[in-house]
Backbone as JSON Lines, residues from 0, in Angstrom:
{"i":0,"aa":"X","n":[11.21,-3.17,14.41],"ca":[10.34,-2.7,12.76],"c":[10.61,-1.54,12.6]}
{"i":1,"aa":"X","n":[10.74,-1.26,10.89],"ca":[10.6,0.19,10.53],"c":[9.78,0.98,10.12]}
{"i":2,"aa":"X","n":[9.34,1.73,9.7],"ca":[8.22,2.57,9.57],"c":[8.21,3.37,8.45]}
{"i":3,"aa":"X","n":[7.7,3.31,7.57],"ca":[7.15,4.0,6.28],"c":[5.81,4.15,6.01]}
{"i":4,"aa":"X","n":[6.45,5.16,4.78],"ca":[5.13,5.65,4.73],"c":[5.26,5.66,2.83]}
{"i":5,"aa":"X","n":[3.5,4.92,2.88],"ca":[3.84,4.24,1.47],"c":[2.96,4.87,0.81]}
{"i":6,"aa":"X","n":[2.77,5.67,-0.57],"ca":[2.16,5.93,-1.44],"c":[1.44,4.96,-2.53]}
{"i":7,"aa":"X","n":[-0.02,4.84,-2.3],"ca":[-0.35,3.2,-3.03],"c":[-1.36,4.14,-3.9]}
{"i":8,"aa":"X","n":[-1.06,3.8,-5.26],"ca":[-1.42,3.92,-6.49],"c":[-3.04,3.28,-6.87]}
{"i":9,"aa":"X","n":[-3.88,3.86,-7.42],"ca":[-5.18,3.02,-6.82],"c":[-6.13,3.03,-8.32]}
{"i":10,"aa":"X","n":[-5.79,2.24,-9.33],"ca":[-6.53,1.82,-10.53],"c":[-8.14,1.45,-10.28]}
{"i":11,"aa":"X","n":[-9.01,2.14,-10.73],"ca":[-10.73,1.12,-11.16],"c":[-11.07,2.2,-12.38]}
{"i":12,"aa":"X","n":[-10.88,1.03,-13.62],"ca":[-11.56,1.77,-14.38],"c":[-10.22,2.96,-14.68]}
{"i":13,"aa":"X","n":[-11.12,4.08,-15.45],"ca":[-10.41,4.54,-16.28],"c":[-10.09,6.34,-14.66]}
{"i":14,"aa":"X","n":[-10.76,5.2,-13.39],"ca":[-9.89,6.99,-12.38],"c":[-9.08,5.79,-11.64]}
{"i":15,"aa":"X","n":[-8.28,7.23,-11.72],"ca":[-7.04,7.02,-10.84],"c":[-6.7,7.65,-9.79]}
{"i":16,"aa":"X","n":[-6.22,7.12,-8.41],"ca":[-5.98,7.3,-7.26],"c":[-4.97,7.59,-6.08]}
{"i":17,"aa":"X","n":[-4.57,8.77,-5.25],"ca":[-3.38,7.73,-4.86],"c":[-4.0,8.3,-2.72]}
{"i":18,"aa":"X","n":[-3.68,6.69,-2.89],"ca":[-3.83,6.84,-0.93],"c":[-3.0,6.44,-0.25]}
{"i":19,"aa":"X","n":[-2.63,7.17,1.06],"ca":[-1.32,7.37,1.83],"c":[-1.55,6.41,2.92]}
{"i":20,"aa":"X","n":[-0.15,5.64,3.43],"ca":[-0.35,4.73,4.64],"c":[1.11,5.12,5.19]}
{"i":21,"aa":"X","n":[0.92,5.17,6.27],"ca":[2.1,4.71,7.78],"c":[1.84,3.69,7.81]}
{"i":22,"aa":"X","n":[3.06,2.55,7.57],"ca":[3.09,1.12,8.45],"c":[4.14,0.67,8.03]}
{"i":23,"aa":"X","n":[4.19,0.27,9.26],"ca":[5.6,-0.47,9.86],"c":[5.38,-1.72,9.55]}
{"i":24,"aa":"X","n":[7.24,-2.0,9.0],"ca":[7.37,-3.3,8.76],"c":[8.89,-3.48,8.66]}
{"i":25,"aa":"X","n":[9.18,-4.92,8.9],"ca":[10.77,-5.48,8.99],"c":[11.91,-4.81,7.76]}
{"i":26,"aa":"X","n":[11.06,-4.26,6.54],"ca":[11.79,-4.33,5.09],"c":[11.3,-3.04,4.32]}
{"i":27,"aa":"X","n":[11.77,-2.62,4.01],"ca":[10.67,-1.74,2.9],"c":[10.01,-2.86,2.02]}
{"i":28,"aa":"X","n":[9.8,-3.71,1.19],"ca":[9.53,-4.72,0.32],"c":[8.23,-5.04,1.74]}
{"i":29,"aa":"X","n":[8.41,-5.73,2.52],"ca":[6.72,-5.83,3.69],"c":[6.12,-4.74,4.23]}
{"i":30,"aa":"X","n":[6.93,-3.81,4.23],"ca":[6.04,-2.37,4.4],"c":[4.93,-2.14,2.97]}
{"i":31,"aa":"X","n":[6.41,-2.1,2.29],"ca":[5.16,-1.8,0.6],"c":[3.68,-3.33,0.29]}
{"i":32,"aa":"X","n":[3.93,-3.8,0.5],"ca":[2.74,-5.74,0.85],"c":[2.28,-5.05,1.38]}
{"i":33,"aa":"X","n":[2.31,-4.8,2.85],"ca":[1.3,-4.27,3.62],"c":[0.57,-3.24,3.27]}
{"i":34,"aa":"X","n":[0.54,-2.91,2.68],"ca":[0.29,-1.47,2.43],"c":[-0.82,-1.31,1.61]}
{"i":35,"aa":"X","n":[-0.58,-2.3,0.32],"ca":[-1.17,-2.98,-0.98],"c":[-2.33,-3.94,-0.06]}
{"i":36,"aa":"X","n":[-1.58,-4.44,0.51],"ca":[-3.27,-5.39,1.1],"c":[-3.95,-4.34,2.04]}
{"i":37,"aa":"X","n":[-3.67,-3.48,2.84],"ca":[-4.6,-2.65,2.96],"c":[-5.81,-2.24,2.33]}
{"i":38,"aa":"X","n":[-5.42,-1.89,1.09],"ca":[-6.43,-1.78,-0.05],"c":[-6.97,-2.14,-0.86]}
{"i":39,"aa":"X","n":[-6.7,-3.49,-0.16],"ca":[-7.5,-4.35,-1.18],"c":[-8.79,-4.88,-1.02]}
{"i":40,"aa":"X","n":[-9.65,-5.22,-1.19],"ca":[-10.88,-5.36,-0.88],"c":[-11.69,-6.76,-1.31]}
{"i":41,"aa":"X","n":[-11.23,-7.76,-1.64],"ca":[-10.11,-8.77,-1.89],"c":[-9.93,-9.52,-0.78]}
{"i":42,"aa":"X","n":[-9.61,-11.05,-1.29],"ca":[-8.67,-11.77,-0.54],"c":[-7.97,-12.52,-0.8]}
{"i":43,"aa":"X","n":[-7.15,-11.99,-0.99],"ca":[-5.73,-12.39,-2.36],"c":[-5.71,-14.07,-1.86]}
{"i":44,"aa":"X","n":[-5.52,-14.91,-3.35],"ca":[-5.78,-16.08,-3.2],"c":[-7.33,-16.44,-3.73]}
{"i":45,"aa":"X","n":[-8.32,-15.93,-3.59],"ca":[-9.75,-16.14,-3.09],"c":[-9.76,-15.42,-4.98]}
{"i":46,"aa":"X","n":[-9.94,-14.42,-4.91],"ca":[-10.75,-12.78,-5.97],"c":[-9.64,-11.21,-6.33]}
{"i":47,"aa":"X","n":[-8.64,-12.24,-5.68],"ca":[-7.34,-10.91,-5.59],"c":[-6.24,-12.02,-5.61]}
{"i":48,"aa":"X","n":[-5.39,-11.09,-6.56],"ca":[-3.84,-11.25,-6.78],"c":[-3.13,-10.55,-7.5]}
{"i":49,"aa":"X","n":[-1.54,-11.19,-6.71],"ca":[-0.45,-10.47,-7.0],"c":[-0.08,-10.38,-8.67]}
{"i":50,"aa":"X","n":[-0.07,-9.52,-8.68],"ca":[0.95,-9.14,-10.17],"c":[2.47,-8.56,-10.1]}
{"i":51,"aa":"X","n":[2.72,-8.75,-11.05],"ca":[3.99,-8.01,-11.69],"c":[4.67,-6.47,-10.97]}
{"i":52,"aa":"X","n":[2.94,-6.1,-10.79],"ca":[2.92,-4.54,-10.6],"c":[2.6,-3.87,-9.44]}
{"i":53,"aa":"X","n":[2.11,-5.2,-8.39],"ca":[0.98,-4.96,-7.28],"c":[0.08,-6.06,-7.39]}
{"i":54,"aa":"X","n":[-1.11,-5.74,-7.27],"ca":[-1.91,-6.47,-6.38],"c":[-3.17,-6.18,-7.52]}
{"i":55,"aa":"X","n":[-4.08,-6.91,-8.68],"ca":[-5.34,-7.47,-8.62],"c":[-6.61,-7.77,-8.56]}
{"i":56,"aa":"X","n":[-7.45,-6.44,-8.17],"ca":[-8.2,-7.19,-7.1],"c":[-9.95,-7.45,-7.83]}
{"i":57,"aa":"X","n":[-10.93,-8.32,-7.35],"ca":[-11.97,-8.45,-7.95],"c":[-12.08,-8.31,-9.53]}
{"i":58,"aa":"X","n":[-11.37,-9.54,-9.53],"ca":[-11.37,-9.87,-11.28],"c":[-10.85,-8.53,-11.87]}
{"i":59,"aa":"X","n":[-10.01,-7.4,-11.66],"ca":[-8.98,-6.56,-11.99],"c":[-10.15,-4.95,-11.83]}
{"i":60,"aa":"X","n":[-11.7,-5.11,-11.26],"ca":[-11.74,-3.75,-11.19],"c":[-11.47,-3.17,-10.92]}
{"i":61,"aa":"X","n":[-10.37,-3.37,-9.8],"ca":[-8.95,-2.79,-9.1],"c":[-7.68,-3.09,-9.37]}
{"i":62,"aa":"X","n":[-6.71,-1.58,-9.55],"ca":[-5.25,-3.06,-9.35],"c":[-4.99,-1.35,-8.83]}
{"i":63,"aa":"X","n":[-3.73,-2.09,-7.43],"ca":[-3.17,-1.1,-6.23],"c":[-1.89,-1.6,-6.83]}
{"i":64,"aa":"X","n":[-0.68,-0.3,-6.78],"ca":[0.36,-0.49,-7.62],"c":[1.42,0.88,-6.28]}
{"i":65,"aa":"X","n":[2.26,0.44,-6.05],"ca":[3.28,1.5,-4.99],"c":[3.45,2.22,-5.69]}
{"i":66,"aa":"X","n":[3.44,3.73,-5.91],"ca":[3.58,4.81,-6.27],"c":[5.52,5.47,-5.91]}
{"i":67,"aa":"X","n":[5.43,5.22,-4.43],"ca":[6.54,5.78,-3.65],"c":[6.23,4.99,-2.27]}
{"i":68,"aa":"X","n":[7.45,4.81,-1.45],"ca":[7.8,4.45,-0.1],"c":[9.15,5.23,0.65]}
{"i":69,"aa":"X","n":[8.61,5.46,1.73],"ca":[10.31,6.53,2.11],"c":[10.21,5.92,3.62]}
{"i":70,"aa":"X","n":[10.69,5.62,3.71],"ca":[11.38,5.41,5.19],"c":[11.14,6.88,6.05]}
{"i":71,"aa":"X","n":[10.26,6.77,7.38],"ca":[10.75,7.67,8.72],"c":[11.28,7.53,9.58]}
{"i":72,"aa":"X","n":[11.89,8.43,9.71],"ca":[12.43,8.85,10.83],"c":[11.79,8.4,12.34]}
{"i":73,"aa":"X","n":[12.64,7.43,12.82],"ca":[11.6,6.87,14.45],"c":[11.51,8.53,15.04]}
{"i":74,"aa":"X","n":[11.84,9.52,15.38],"ca":[11.18,10.96,15.29],"c":[10.39,11.41,15.29]}
{"i":75,"aa":"X","n":[9.67,11.29,13.93],"ca":[9.25,11.78,13.54],"c":[7.55,10.73,12.65]}
{"i":76,"aa":"X","n":[7.75,9.62,14.03],"ca":[6.31,8.89,13.72],"c":[4.87,8.83,13.83]}
{"i":77,"aa":"X","n":[5.72,10.16,15.07],"ca":[4.58,10.33,16.44],"c":[4.08,11.52,15.56]}
{"i":78,"aa":"X","n":[4.08,12.04,14.72],"ca":[4.34,13.16,14.28],"c":[3.31,12.91,13.42]}
{"i":79,"aa":"X","n":[3.54,11.77,12.75],"ca":[2.81,11.7,11.43],"c":[1.42,10.88,11.19]}
{"i":80,"aa":"X","n":[1.82,10.25,12.8],"ca":[0.73,9.36,13.39],"c":[-0.88,10.55,13.58]}
{"i":81,"aa":"X","n":[-0.23,11.44,14.44],"ca":[-0.99,12.37,14.66],"c":[-1.91,13.23,13.41]}
{"i":82,"aa":"X","n":[-1.07,13.24,12.34],"ca":[-2.09,14.24,10.99],"c":[-2.5,13.0,10.38]}
{"i":83,"aa":"X","n":[-1.77,12.08,10.56],"ca":[-2.48,10.68,8.83],"c":[-3.18,9.45,9.51]}
């Protein structure tokens, strides 16, 4: 498993912010999906759904998309775990 730092953009109506997550995944794509699902309040397939650019949640009250993601060097993971 690789470790990635993923910045998720959260859109809630006119309000927009970013969240940062340290995520393990087999690939960058998997890590990004895990980070998006981690922000989701609803349940995928029930009241949340995948879109072309991320996840629409609770009837589009929220939308989550990946702003950026970067693989973390193995020797840096413990340091980031300490501060994130």
